[in-house]
N, C-alpha and C positions, 0 to 999 in steps of 0.2 A: 347793663347789656354790653357784651364784648363786640368790638368791631374787628374784622379781619384786616390785617395789614398785608397788602400784596408786596412781594419783593421780586425784584428782577435781577437776573444774573448780572454781575458787575465784573468788568475786566480787571485783572490784577493790575497793580500800579505800573509794572513794566510794560504791559500791553497797552495801557492807557497812554503812557509816554510815547510808545512807538506809533500809535495811531495819530496822536496830536502832532508829533514831529513830521510824520508823512503828510498830514494835511497842510501844515504850515510851510514845509519846504517843497511841496509839490512833487513828492516822490512817487505818488500813485502813477503807474504807467498810463499814458494816453494812447499808446499803440502796443500791440502784442507781437511777440516774436512769431515768425512764420518760417517754415522749413525752406523757403526760397527767398528769404529776406537779404541774403548776402552780407550779414553782419559779422560773420566769422569766415575764416579761410578753410574750414573743413570741407572736404570733398563731398561727403554725404551729410547734409545738414539735417539734423533730427532734433525736434523740440518736444519736450514733454510738458503737459499742462494739466494740473489737477486743481479743482476749486471746490470748496465746501461751504455752503451757506450756514451750516450749523457751527462752524468754527470761525466764520467771517475771515477766511484766509484763502489765498490763491498761491500756488507754487508753480513757477515756470522754470524749466531746466533746459539748458542747451546741452542735451545728452551727447551730441557729437563732440563738443569741446571736452567734456569729462572723459569720454571714451578715448580721445586723442591723448590725454594725460595718462590714462591707464595703459594705453599702447606703449608709451615711453617706459612705464614702470615694468611691464611684462612683455618685452619684445619677443620672447621665445614662444608666446602664444598668439602671435599676430602674423598673418601671411597676406601680402598684397601682391596680386598677380596683375601685370600690366596688359591685361586683355579682358574682354567681355566674354563670359561663358553663356553662349546661346543654348538655353535649356532645351529648346525644341530640336535643334539640329545636333545637339551634343558636341558642339565644336567651339573653339576659341576664336575670337575676332580681335585683332590687334589695332585696327584703325577705328577711330571714333566715327559713328554713323552720322550721316547728314540728318538734319532735323526734318521730321516728317509729320509733326503734330498738326492738329487742326488750329490750335491757338499759336500765338507767337512764342518763341523760345524764351523761357524766363531768363532774366539777366544772370542770375546765380548759376544756372546751368551753362549758359553761353560762355561766361568767364572761365568756368572750369574746363569746358571743351577746348577753348582757345589755348588755355594754359597747357593742356595735354598735347595738343597739336603742335604748339610752338616750343615746347620744352621750357616754359617760363613759369614764374610763380603767379599765383592768382592775384597777389597784390600788384605786381607789375602790369598784368593784363587789365585789372580794374582801373588803374591809373590811366592807361592808354586808351581804353575803349569806353569809359564811362560817358563821354560826350559824343560817341559815335554810334548812337542807337540805330541810325538808319542802316547800319551793316548787320544788325541782329536779324537772324532768320525769322521770317513771318510765317504765319500758319498757312496751311493749304486746306481750305475747307473741302470736305468731301461732298459729293453730289448726293443729296437725299431727296429723291422724288416724292412728291405728295400727290396722290391720285384723288381727283375730285370728279364728281359726276355733274356735268353741265349739259343741259338740253339733251338728255338721253344718251350722252356720250362720255366715256371715261377719258380724262386728260391728265397727263403727268405735269406737275409744276415743280421746277427745280428751285427749291428754297435756298440752296447754297449760292445761286447766282444773284440773289437779292442782298447778300451780306456786304457789309462795308469793311474796308481794311483798316 
């Protein structure tokens, strides 16, 4: 009687070596890149992430940094305008807008806004303001009334007033 021998896919020797090296040296990331992590000086931080369980592989790419290098290689195809194009008004705005978000301004955006306003590098701003978080713009919660029916009467409850800063 013949018995069936099951086989499992085996990683090639280089892949096995890479996995073992990553395990022993602790090179598996414990945190992942985020588009507002401020780990590079790019104005518009963009992160690409692709992961595939069938390949047991994840690819993270700081697209913004790659693009910055491409911009240097092909400057004839790059145009940076020192103004914001308001698509609704079809007009250019040259002054950075004050923060009006509901949440606090992310540090990465704050550093870039200060750099633009002060005509300095992001690196200089980061060094000066990294310990001055109390100056960072806080969010402005919008009033969102919730209507409830209590004792035959409709009442508005302002949930925004219950938020903590």
